[in-house]
mmCIF file of the N, C-alpha and C atoms, coordinates in Angstrom:
data_MODEL
# 
_entry.id   MODEL 
# 
loop_
_atom_site.group_PDB 
_atom_site.id 
_atom_site.type_symbol 
_atom_site.label_atom_id 
_atom_site.label_alt_id 
_atom_site.label_comp_id 
_atom_site.label_asym_id 
_atom_site.label_entity_id 
_atom_site.label_seq_id 
_atom_site.pdbx_PDB_ins_code 
_atom_site.Cartn_x 
_atom_site.Cartn_y 
_atom_site.Cartn_z 
_atom_site.occupancy 
_atom_site.B_iso_or_equiv 
_atom_site.pdbx_formal_charge 
_atom_site.auth_seq_id 
_atom_site.auth_comp_id 
_atom_site.auth_asym_id 
_atom_site.auth_atom_id 
_atom_site.pdbx_PDB_model_num 
ATOM 1   N N  . UNK A 1 1  ? -4.265 -9.091  5.958   1.00 0.00 ? 1  UNK A N  1 
ATOM 2   C CA . UNK A 1 1  ? -4.626 -9.801  6.936   1.00 0.00 ? 1  UNK A CA 1 
ATOM 3   C C  . UNK A 1 1  ? -4.795 -11.464 7.060   1.00 0.00 ? 1  UNK A C  1 
ATOM 4   N N  . UNK A 1 2  ? -4.891 -12.017 6.293   1.00 0.00 ? 2  UNK A N  1 
ATOM 5   C CA . UNK A 1 2  ? -5.155 -13.361 5.957   1.00 0.00 ? 2  UNK A CA 1 
ATOM 6   C C  . UNK A 1 2  ? -3.981 -13.974 6.344   1.00 0.00 ? 2  UNK A C  1 
ATOM 7   N N  . UNK A 1 3  ? -3.149 -13.984 5.047   1.00 0.00 ? 3  UNK A N  1 
ATOM 8   C CA . UNK A 1 3  ? -1.869 -14.263 5.405   1.00 0.00 ? 3  UNK A CA 1 
ATOM 9   C C  . UNK A 1 3  ? -0.998 -14.342 6.235   1.00 0.00 ? 3  UNK A C  1 
ATOM 10  N N  . UNK A 1 4  ? -1.272 -12.910 7.338   1.00 0.00 ? 4  UNK A N  1 
ATOM 11  C CA . UNK A 1 4  ? -0.701 -12.672 8.434   1.00 0.00 ? 4  UNK A CA 1 
ATOM 12  C C  . UNK A 1 4  ? -0.987 -13.699 9.519   1.00 0.00 ? 4  UNK A C  1 
ATOM 13  N N  . UNK A 1 5  ? -2.746 -13.822 10.190  1.00 0.00 ? 5  UNK A N  1 
ATOM 14  C CA . UNK A 1 5  ? -3.382 -14.823 10.437  1.00 0.00 ? 5  UNK A CA 1 
ATOM 15  C C  . UNK A 1 5  ? -2.775 -15.887 10.071  1.00 0.00 ? 5  UNK A C  1 
ATOM 16  N N  . UNK A 1 6  ? -2.054 -16.313 8.984   1.00 0.00 ? 6  UNK A N  1 
ATOM 17  C CA . UNK A 1 6  ? -2.121 -17.571 8.573   1.00 0.00 ? 6  UNK A CA 1 
ATOM 18  C C  . UNK A 1 6  ? -0.882 -18.272 8.911   1.00 0.00 ? 6  UNK A C  1 
ATOM 19  N N  . UNK A 1 7  ? 0.240  -17.184 8.896   1.00 0.00 ? 7  UNK A N  1 
ATOM 20  C CA . UNK A 1 7  ? 1.427  -17.643 9.719   1.00 0.00 ? 7  UNK A CA 1 
ATOM 21  C C  . UNK A 1 7  ? 1.308  -17.603 11.152  1.00 0.00 ? 7  UNK A C  1 
ATOM 22  N N  . UNK A 1 8  ? 0.357  -17.163 12.205  1.00 0.00 ? 8  UNK A N  1 
ATOM 23  C CA . UNK A 1 8  ? 0.475  -16.755 13.351  1.00 0.00 ? 8  UNK A CA 1 
ATOM 24  C C  . UNK A 1 8  ? 0.902  -15.702 13.320  1.00 0.00 ? 8  UNK A C  1 
ATOM 25  N N  . UNK A 1 9  ? 1.243  -14.581 13.275  1.00 0.00 ? 9  UNK A N  1 
ATOM 26  C CA . UNK A 1 9  ? 2.263  -13.490 13.325  1.00 0.00 ? 9  UNK A CA 1 
ATOM 27  C C  . UNK A 1 9  ? 1.190  -12.550 14.254  1.00 0.00 ? 9  UNK A C  1 
ATOM 28  N N  . UNK A 1 10 ? 1.383  -12.749 15.621  1.00 0.00 ? 10 UNK A N  1 
ATOM 29  C CA . UNK A 1 10 ? 0.282  -11.248 16.294  1.00 0.00 ? 10 UNK A CA 1 
ATOM 30  C C  . UNK A 1 10 ? 0.987  -10.060 16.724  1.00 0.00 ? 10 UNK A C  1 
ATOM 31  N N  . UNK A 1 11 ? 0.145  -9.173  17.250  1.00 0.00 ? 11 UNK A N  1 
ATOM 32  C CA . UNK A 1 11 ? 1.298  -8.037  18.249  1.00 0.00 ? 11 UNK A CA 1 
ATOM 33  C C  . UNK A 1 11 ? 1.663  -6.680  17.198  1.00 0.00 ? 11 UNK A C  1 
ATOM 34  N N  . UNK A 1 12 ? 2.625  -6.416  17.384  1.00 0.00 ? 12 UNK A N  1 
ATOM 35  C CA . UNK A 1 12 ? 2.972  -4.902  16.891  1.00 0.00 ? 12 UNK A CA 1 
ATOM 36  C C  . UNK A 1 12 ? 3.228  -5.466  15.144  1.00 0.00 ? 12 UNK A C  1 
ATOM 37  N N  . UNK A 1 13 ? 4.040  -6.883  15.433  1.00 0.00 ? 13 UNK A N  1 
ATOM 38  C CA . UNK A 1 13 ? 5.041  -7.901  13.796  1.00 0.00 ? 13 UNK A CA 1 
ATOM 39  C C  . UNK A 1 13 ? 3.554  -7.351  12.730  1.00 0.00 ? 13 UNK A C  1 
ATOM 40  N N  . UNK A 1 14 ? 2.128  -7.929  13.320  1.00 0.00 ? 14 UNK A N  1 
ATOM 41  C CA . UNK A 1 14 ? 1.168  -8.299  12.708  1.00 0.00 ? 14 UNK A CA 1 
ATOM 42  C C  . UNK A 1 14 ? 0.591  -7.505  12.274  1.00 0.00 ? 14 UNK A C  1 
ATOM 43  N N  . UNK A 1 15 ? 0.481  -5.941  13.175  1.00 0.00 ? 15 UNK A N  1 
ATOM 44  C CA . UNK A 1 15 ? 0.101  -4.641  12.862  1.00 0.00 ? 15 UNK A CA 1 
ATOM 45  C C  . UNK A 1 15 ? 1.397  -3.809  11.482  1.00 0.00 ? 15 UNK A C  1 
ATOM 46  N N  . UNK A 1 16 ? 2.404  -4.042  11.976  1.00 0.00 ? 16 UNK A N  1 
ATOM 47  C CA . UNK A 1 16 ? 3.182  -3.368  10.852  1.00 0.00 ? 16 UNK A CA 1 
ATOM 48  C C  . UNK A 1 16 ? 3.161  -3.705  9.668   1.00 0.00 ? 16 UNK A C  1 
ATOM 49  N N  . UNK A 1 17 ? 2.769  -5.288  9.474   1.00 0.00 ? 17 UNK A N  1 
ATOM 50  C CA . UNK A 1 17 ? 3.107  -5.812  8.119   1.00 0.00 ? 17 UNK A CA 1 
ATOM 51  C C  . UNK A 1 17 ? 1.678  -5.022  7.450   1.00 0.00 ? 17 UNK A C  1 
ATOM 52  N N  . UNK A 1 18 ? 0.761  -5.532  8.016   1.00 0.00 ? 18 UNK A N  1 
ATOM 53  C CA . UNK A 1 18 ? -0.976 -5.239  7.759   1.00 0.00 ? 18 UNK A CA 1 
ATOM 54  C C  . UNK A 1 18 ? -0.698 -3.519  7.090   1.00 0.00 ? 18 UNK A C  1 
ATOM 55  N N  . UNK A 1 19 ? -0.217 -2.764  7.765   1.00 0.00 ? 19 UNK A N  1 
ATOM 56  C CA . UNK A 1 19 ? 0.322  -1.706  7.475   1.00 0.00 ? 19 UNK A CA 1 
ATOM 57  C C  . UNK A 1 19 ? 0.730  -1.323  6.068   1.00 0.00 ? 19 UNK A C  1 
ATOM 58  N N  . UNK A 1 20 ? 2.024  -1.652  6.341   1.00 0.00 ? 20 UNK A N  1 
ATOM 59  C CA . UNK A 1 20 ? 2.840  -1.416  4.912   1.00 0.00 ? 20 UNK A CA 1 
ATOM 60  C C  . UNK A 1 20 ? 2.199  -1.972  4.019   1.00 0.00 ? 20 UNK A C  1 
ATOM 61  N N  . UNK A 1 21 ? 1.304  -3.082  3.743   1.00 0.00 ? 21 UNK A N  1 
ATOM 62  C CA . UNK A 1 21 ? 1.036  -3.438  2.870   1.00 0.00 ? 21 UNK A CA 1 
ATOM 63  C C  . UNK A 1 21 ? 0.225  -2.617  2.115   1.00 0.00 ? 21 UNK A C  1 
ATOM 64  N N  . UNK A 1 22 ? -0.579 -1.926  2.569   1.00 0.00 ? 22 UNK A N  1 
ATOM 65  C CA . UNK A 1 22 ? -1.520 -0.916  2.552   1.00 0.00 ? 22 UNK A CA 1 
ATOM 66  C C  . UNK A 1 22 ? -1.128 0.251   2.060   1.00 0.00 ? 22 UNK A C  1 
ATOM 67  N N  . UNK A 1 23 ? 0.051  0.715   2.139   1.00 0.00 ? 23 UNK A N  1 
ATOM 68  C CA . UNK A 1 23 ? 0.433  1.840   1.776   1.00 0.00 ? 23 UNK A CA 1 
ATOM 69  C C  . UNK A 1 23 ? 0.454  2.249   0.023   1.00 0.00 ? 23 UNK A C  1 
ATOM 70  N N  . UNK A 1 24 ? 0.380  3.381   -0.211  1.00 0.00 ? 24 UNK A N  1 
ATOM 71  C CA . UNK A 1 24 ? -0.122 3.559   -1.694  1.00 0.00 ? 24 UNK A CA 1 
ATOM 72  C C  . UNK A 1 24 ? 1.260  3.217   -3.299  1.00 0.00 ? 24 UNK A C  1 
ATOM 73  N N  . UNK A 1 25 ? 1.190  2.810   -4.161  1.00 0.00 ? 25 UNK A N  1 
ATOM 74  C CA . UNK A 1 25 ? 1.882  2.958   -4.876  1.00 0.00 ? 25 UNK A CA 1 
ATOM 75  C C  . UNK A 1 25 ? 2.997  3.760   -4.600  1.00 0.00 ? 25 UNK A C  1 
ATOM 76  N N  . UNK A 1 26 ? 4.887  2.863   -5.307  1.00 0.00 ? 26 UNK A N  1 
ATOM 77  C CA . UNK A 1 26 ? 5.319  4.299   -4.772  1.00 0.00 ? 26 UNK A CA 1 
ATOM 78  C C  . UNK A 1 26 ? 5.832  5.191   -6.244  1.00 0.00 ? 26 UNK A C  1 
ATOM 79  N N  . UNK A 1 27 ? 6.133  6.475   -5.589  1.00 0.00 ? 27 UNK A N  1 
ATOM 80  C CA . UNK A 1 27 ? 6.697  6.773   -7.006  1.00 0.00 ? 27 UNK A CA 1 
ATOM 81  C C  . UNK A 1 27 ? 8.256  6.382   -7.704  1.00 0.00 ? 27 UNK A C  1 
ATOM 82  N N  . UNK A 1 28 ? 8.710  5.444   -6.985  1.00 0.00 ? 28 UNK A N  1 
ATOM 83  C CA . UNK A 1 28 ? 9.687  4.285   -8.152  1.00 0.00 ? 28 UNK A CA 1 
ATOM 84  C C  . UNK A 1 28 ? 9.098  3.840   -9.250  1.00 0.00 ? 28 UNK A C  1 
ATOM 85  N N  . UNK A 1 29 ? 7.583  3.380   -9.263  1.00 0.00 ? 29 UNK A N  1 
ATOM 86  C CA . UNK A 1 29 ? 7.059  3.349   -10.325 1.00 0.00 ? 29 UNK A CA 1 
ATOM 87  C C  . UNK A 1 29 ? 6.923  3.935   -11.811 1.00 0.00 ? 29 UNK A C  1 
ATOM 88  N N  . UNK A 1 30 ? 6.520  5.107   -10.891 1.00 0.00 ? 30 UNK A N  1 
ATOM 89  C CA . UNK A 1 30 ? 6.699  6.028   -12.338 1.00 0.00 ? 30 UNK A CA 1 
ATOM 90  C C  . UNK A 1 30 ? 8.467  6.376   -12.993 1.00 0.00 ? 30 UNK A C  1 
ATOM 91  N N  . UNK A 1 31 ? 8.986  6.606   -12.161 1.00 0.00 ? 31 UNK A N  1 
ATOM 92  C CA . UNK A 1 31 ? 10.957 6.274   -12.363 1.00 0.00 ? 31 UNK A CA 1 
ATOM 93  C C  . UNK A 1 31 ? 11.254 5.489   -13.265 1.00 0.00 ? 31 UNK A C  1 
ATOM 94  N N  . UNK A 1 32 ? 11.162 4.196   -13.257 1.00 0.00 ? 32 UNK A N  1 
ATOM 95  C CA . UNK A 1 32 ? 10.830 3.139   -14.262 1.00 0.00 ? 32 UNK A CA 1 
ATOM 96  C C  . UNK A 1 32 ? 10.228 3.411   -15.199 1.00 0.00 ? 32 UNK A C  1 
ATOM 97  N N  . UNK A 1 33 ? 9.030  3.709   -15.243 1.00 0.00 ? 33 UNK A N  1 
ATOM 98  C CA . UNK A 1 33 ? 8.414  3.890   -16.564 1.00 0.00 ? 33 UNK A CA 1 
ATOM 99  C C  . UNK A 1 33 ? 8.975  4.794   -17.405 1.00 0.00 ? 33 UNK A C  1 
ATOM 100 N N  . UNK A 1 34 ? 9.581  6.005   -16.911 1.00 0.00 ? 34 UNK A N  1 
ATOM 101 C CA . UNK A 1 34 ? 10.004 6.785   -17.228 1.00 0.00 ? 34 UNK A CA 1 
ATOM 102 C C  . UNK A 1 34 ? 11.563 6.466   -18.055 1.00 0.00 ? 34 UNK A C  1 
ATOM 103 N N  . UNK A 1 35 ? 11.882 5.998   -17.472 1.00 0.00 ? 35 UNK A N  1 
ATOM 104 C CA . UNK A 1 35 ? 13.869 5.364   -18.424 1.00 0.00 ? 35 UNK A CA 1 
ATOM 105 C C  . UNK A 1 35 ? 13.231 4.519   -18.937 1.00 0.00 ? 35 UNK A C  1 
ATOM 106 N N  . UNK A 1 36 ? 12.411 3.528   -18.795 1.00 0.00 ? 36 UNK A N  1 
ATOM 107 C CA . UNK A 1 36 ? 11.677 2.215   -20.165 1.00 0.00 ? 36 UNK A CA 1 
ATOM 108 C C  . UNK A 1 36 ? 11.267 2.948   -20.832 1.00 0.00 ? 36 UNK A C  1 
ATOM 109 N N  . UNK A 1 37 ? 10.748 3.981   -20.999 1.00 0.00 ? 37 UNK A N  1 
ATOM 110 C CA . UNK A 1 37 ? 9.569  4.455   -21.662 1.00 0.00 ? 37 UNK A CA 1 
ATOM 111 C C  . UNK A 1 37 ? 8.117  4.082   -22.102 1.00 0.00 ? 37 UNK A C  1 
ATOM 112 N N  . UNK A 1 38 ? 8.136  3.292   -21.167 1.00 0.00 ? 38 UNK A N  1 
ATOM 113 C CA . UNK A 1 38 ? 6.739  2.346   -21.127 1.00 0.00 ? 38 UNK A CA 1 
ATOM 114 C C  . UNK A 1 38 ? 5.614  3.167   -20.150 1.00 0.00 ? 38 UNK A C  1 
ATOM 115 N N  . UNK A 1 39 ? 4.609  3.127   -20.850 1.00 0.00 ? 39 UNK A N  1 
ATOM 116 C CA . UNK A 1 39 ? 3.558  3.608   -20.338 1.00 0.00 ? 39 UNK A CA 1 
ATOM 117 C C  . UNK A 1 39 ? 3.477  5.435   -18.474 1.00 0.00 ? 39 UNK A C  1 
ATOM 118 N N  . UNK A 1 40 ? 4.353  6.196   -19.197 1.00 0.00 ? 40 UNK A N  1 
ATOM 119 C CA . UNK A 1 40 ? 4.603  6.864   -17.943 1.00 0.00 ? 40 UNK A CA 1 
ATOM 120 C C  . UNK A 1 40 ? 3.450  7.323   -17.686 1.00 0.00 ? 40 UNK A C  1 
ATOM 121 N N  . UNK A 1 41 ? 2.827  7.607   -18.422 1.00 0.00 ? 41 UNK A N  1 
ATOM 122 C CA . UNK A 1 41 ? 1.342  8.820   -17.744 1.00 0.00 ? 41 UNK A CA 1 
ATOM 123 C C  . UNK A 1 41 ? 0.059  8.254   -17.453 1.00 0.00 ? 41 UNK A C  1 
ATOM 124 N N  . UNK A 1 42 ? 0.368  6.648   -17.450 1.00 0.00 ? 42 UNK A N  1 
ATOM 125 C CA . UNK A 1 42 ? -0.554 6.079   -16.658 1.00 0.00 ? 42 UNK A CA 1 
ATOM 126 C C  . UNK A 1 42 ? -0.120 5.460   -15.621 1.00 0.00 ? 42 UNK A C  1 
ATOM 127 N N  . UNK A 1 43 ? 1.609  5.275   -15.381 1.00 0.00 ? 43 UNK A N  1 
ATOM 128 C CA . UNK A 1 43 ? 1.902  5.568   -14.226 1.00 0.00 ? 43 UNK A CA 1 
ATOM 129 C C  . UNK A 1 43 ? 1.841  6.277   -13.168 1.00 0.00 ? 43 UNK A C  1 
ATOM 130 N N  . UNK A 1 44 ? 2.951  7.497   -13.371 1.00 0.00 ? 44 UNK A N  1 
ATOM 131 C CA . UNK A 1 44 ? 2.336  9.168   -12.727 1.00 0.00 ? 44 UNK A CA 1 
ATOM 132 C C  . UNK A 1 44 ? 0.726  8.823   -12.596 1.00 0.00 ? 44 UNK A C  1 
ATOM 133 N N  . UNK A 1 45 ? -0.438 8.441   -13.252 1.00 0.00 ? 45 UNK A N  1 
ATOM 134 C CA . UNK A 1 45 ? -2.061 8.072   -13.052 1.00 0.00 ? 45 UNK A CA 1 
ATOM 135 C C  . UNK A 1 45 ? -2.248 7.455   -11.255 1.00 0.00 ? 45 UNK A C  1 
ATOM 136 N N  . UNK A 1 46 ? -1.713 6.549   -11.383 1.00 0.00 ? 46 UNK A N  1 
ATOM 137 C CA . UNK A 1 46 ? -1.729 5.642   -11.017 1.00 0.00 ? 46 UNK A CA 1 
ATOM 138 C C  . UNK A 1 46 ? -1.180 5.672   -9.750  1.00 0.00 ? 46 UNK A C  1 
ATOM 139 N N  . UNK A 1 47 ? 0.376  6.399   -9.702  1.00 0.00 ? 47 UNK A N  1 
ATOM 140 C CA . UNK A 1 47 ? 0.583  6.998   -8.163  1.00 0.00 ? 47 UNK A CA 1 
ATOM 141 C C  . UNK A 1 47 ? -0.146 8.054   -7.767  1.00 0.00 ? 47 UNK A C  1 
ATOM 142 N N  . UNK A 1 48 ? -0.833 9.416   -8.364  1.00 0.00 ? 48 UNK A N  1 
ATOM 143 C CA . UNK A 1 48 ? -1.979 9.622   -8.103  1.00 0.00 ? 48 UNK A CA 1 
ATOM 144 C C  . UNK A 1 48 ? -2.778 9.633   -7.339  1.00 0.00 ? 48 UNK A C  1 
ATOM 145 N N  . UNK A 1 49 ? -3.399 8.987   -8.101  1.00 0.00 ? 49 UNK A N  1 
ATOM 146 C CA . UNK A 1 49 ? -5.511 7.811   -7.625  1.00 0.00 ? 49 UNK A CA 1 
ATOM 147 C C  . UNK A 1 49 ? -4.693 6.772   -6.494  1.00 0.00 ? 49 UNK A C  1 
ATOM 148 N N  . UNK A 1 50 ? -3.979 6.250   -6.272  1.00 0.00 ? 50 UNK A N  1 
ATOM 149 C CA . UNK A 1 50 ? -3.520 6.055   -5.100  1.00 0.00 ? 50 UNK A CA 1 
ATOM 150 C C  . UNK A 1 50 ? -3.419 6.426   -3.665  1.00 0.00 ? 50 UNK A C  1 
ATOM 151 N N  . UNK A 1 51 ? -2.320 7.405   -3.823  1.00 0.00 ? 51 UNK A N  1 
ATOM 152 C CA . UNK A 1 51 ? -2.129 8.635   -3.137  1.00 0.00 ? 51 UNK A CA 1 
ATOM 153 C C  . UNK A 1 51 ? -3.754 9.477   -2.725  1.00 0.00 ? 51 UNK A C  1 
ATOM 154 N N  . UNK A 1 52 ? -4.652 9.850   -3.437  1.00 0.00 ? 52 UNK A N  1 
ATOM 155 C CA . UNK A 1 52 ? -5.654 10.325  -3.076  1.00 0.00 ? 52 UNK A CA 1 
ATOM 156 C C  . UNK A 1 52 ? -6.493 8.816   -2.068  1.00 0.00 ? 52 UNK A C  1 
ATOM 157 N N  . UNK A 1 53 ? -6.463 8.092   -3.047  1.00 0.00 ? 53 UNK A N  1 
ATOM 158 C CA . UNK A 1 53 ? -7.510 7.228   -2.160  1.00 0.00 ? 53 UNK A CA 1 
ATOM 159 C C  . UNK A 1 53 ? -6.715 6.388   -0.854  1.00 0.00 ? 53 UNK A C  1 
ATOM 160 N N  . UNK A 1 54 ? -5.625 6.452   -0.248  1.00 0.00 ? 54 UNK A N  1 
ATOM 161 C CA . UNK A 1 54 ? -4.973 6.246   0.816   1.00 0.00 ? 54 UNK A CA 1 
ATOM 162 C C  . UNK A 1 54 ? -5.354 7.124   1.546   1.00 0.00 ? 54 UNK A C  1 
ATOM 163 N N  . UNK A 1 55 ? -5.952 7.802   1.547   1.00 0.00 ? 55 UNK A N  1 
ATOM 164 C CA . UNK A 1 55 ? -6.228 9.067   2.769   1.00 0.00 ? 55 UNK A CA 1 
ATOM 165 C C  . UNK A 1 55 ? -7.337 8.156   3.443   1.00 0.00 ? 55 UNK A C  1 
ATOM 166 N N  . UNK A 1 56 ? -8.297 7.690   2.873   1.00 0.00 ? 56 UNK A N  1 
ATOM 167 C CA . UNK A 1 56 ? -9.526 6.901   3.164   1.00 0.00 ? 56 UNK A CA 1 
ATOM 168 C C  . UNK A 1 56 ? -9.120 5.054   3.685   1.00 0.00 ? 56 UNK A C  1 
ATOM 169 N N  . UNK A 1 57 ? -8.445 4.498   2.486   1.00 0.00 ? 57 UNK A N  1 
ATOM 170 C CA . UNK A 1 57 ? -7.682 2.923   2.992   1.00 0.00 ? 57 UNK A CA 1 
ATOM 171 C C  . UNK A 1 57 ? -6.925 3.163   3.551   1.00 0.00 ? 57 UNK A C  1 
ATOM 172 N N  . UNK A 1 58 ? -6.087 4.115   4.047   1.00 0.00 ? 58 UNK A N  1 
ATOM 173 C CA . UNK A 1 58 ? -5.115 3.935   5.218   1.00 0.00 ? 58 UNK A CA 1 
ATOM 174 C C  . UNK A 1 58 ? -5.574 4.050   6.946   1.00 0.00 ? 58 UNK A C  1 
ATOM 175 N N  . UNK A 1 59 ? -6.420 4.782   6.862   1.00 0.00 ? 59 UNK A N  1 
ATOM 176 C CA . UNK A 1 59 ? -7.976 4.785   7.769   1.00 0.00 ? 59 UNK A CA 1 
ATOM 177 C C  . UNK A 1 59 ? -7.950 3.780   8.190   1.00 0.00 ? 59 UNK A C  1 
ATOM 178 N N  . UNK A 1 60 ? -8.872 3.092   7.284   1.00 0.00 ? 60 UNK A N  1 
ATOM 179 C CA . UNK A 1 60 ? -9.616 2.233   7.286   1.00 0.00 ? 60 UNK A CA 1 
ATOM 180 C C  . UNK A 1 60 ? -8.613 0.839   7.587   1.00 0.00 ? 60 UNK A C  1 
ATOM 181 N N  . UNK A 1 61 ? -7.436 1.077   6.987   1.00 0.00 ? 61 UNK A N  1 
ATOM 182 C CA . UNK A 1 61 ? -6.552 -0.334  7.216   1.00 0.00 ? 61 UNK A CA 1 
ATOM 183 C C  . UNK A 1 61 ? -6.617 -0.259  8.982   1.00 0.00 ? 61 UNK A C  1 
ATOM 184 N N  . UNK A 1 62 ? -6.056 1.047   9.248   1.00 0.00 ? 62 UNK A N  1 
ATOM 185 C CA . UNK A 1 62 ? -5.291 1.556   10.645  1.00 0.00 ? 62 UNK A CA 1 
ATOM 186 C C  . UNK A 1 62 ? -6.727 0.465   11.704  1.00 0.00 ? 62 UNK A C  1 
ATOM 187 N N  . UNK A 1 63 ? -8.067 1.745   11.276  1.00 0.00 ? 63 UNK A N  1 
ATOM 188 C CA . UNK A 1 63 ? -8.942 1.428   12.255  1.00 0.00 ? 63 UNK A CA 1 
ATOM 189 C C  . UNK A 1 63 ? -8.759 -0.647  12.356  1.00 0.00 ? 63 UNK A C  1 
ATOM 190 N N  . UNK A 1 64 ? -8.820 -0.989  11.305  1.00 0.00 ? 64 UNK A N  1 
ATOM 191 C CA . UNK A 1 64 ? -9.039 -2.428  11.491  1.00 0.00 ? 64 UNK A CA 1 
ATOM 192 C C  . UNK A 1 64 ? -8.103 -3.404  12.127  1.00 0.00 ? 64 UNK A C  1 
ATOM 193 N N  . UNK A 1 65 ? -6.897 -2.862  11.726  1.00 0.00 ? 65 UNK A N  1 
ATOM 194 C CA . UNK A 1 65 ? -5.814 -3.266  12.699  1.00 0.00 ? 65 UNK A CA 1 
ATOM 195 C C  . UNK A 1 65 ? -5.338 -3.179  14.598  1.00 0.00 ? 65 UNK A C  1 
ATOM 196 N N  . UNK A 1 66 ? -5.845 -1.769  14.878  1.00 0.00 ? 66 UNK A N  1 
ATOM 197 C CA . UNK A 1 66 ? -6.208 -1.638  16.235  1.00 0.00 ? 66 UNK A CA 1 
ATOM 198 C C  . UNK A 1 66 ? -7.165 -2.796  16.396  1.00 0.00 ? 66 UNK A C  1 
ATOM 199 N N  . UNK A 1 67 ? -8.318 -3.929  16.018  1.00 0.00 ? 67 UNK A N  1 
ATOM 200 C CA . UNK A 1 67 ? -9.052 -4.613  16.181  1.00 0.00 ? 67 UNK A CA 1 
ATOM 201 C C  . UNK A 1 67 ? -8.207 -6.033  16.649  1.00 0.00 ? 67 UNK A C  1 
ATOM 202 N N  . UNK A 1 68 ? -7.294 -5.901  16.006  1.00 0.00 ? 68 UNK A N  1 
ATOM 203 C CA . UNK A 1 68 ? -6.538 -7.551  16.039  1.00 0.00 ? 68 UNK A CA 1 
ATOM 204 C C  . UNK A 1 68 ? -5.487 -7.285  17.334  1.00 0.00 ? 68 UNK A C  1 
# 
């Protein structure tokens, strides 16, 4: 939110940028971890955790974005 405000971005563009920065970690992280055999279990846990927590965090971000 700070960076969007710092650059003077307003309106729908600001809302989209803020909401898109709050989405959970993508599945691509797991695929790369499997491909390079670098902690695939941990990557899977991160994706699962961020997806579950996004129910709460995305709701809060959307509410906050509607206030700006």
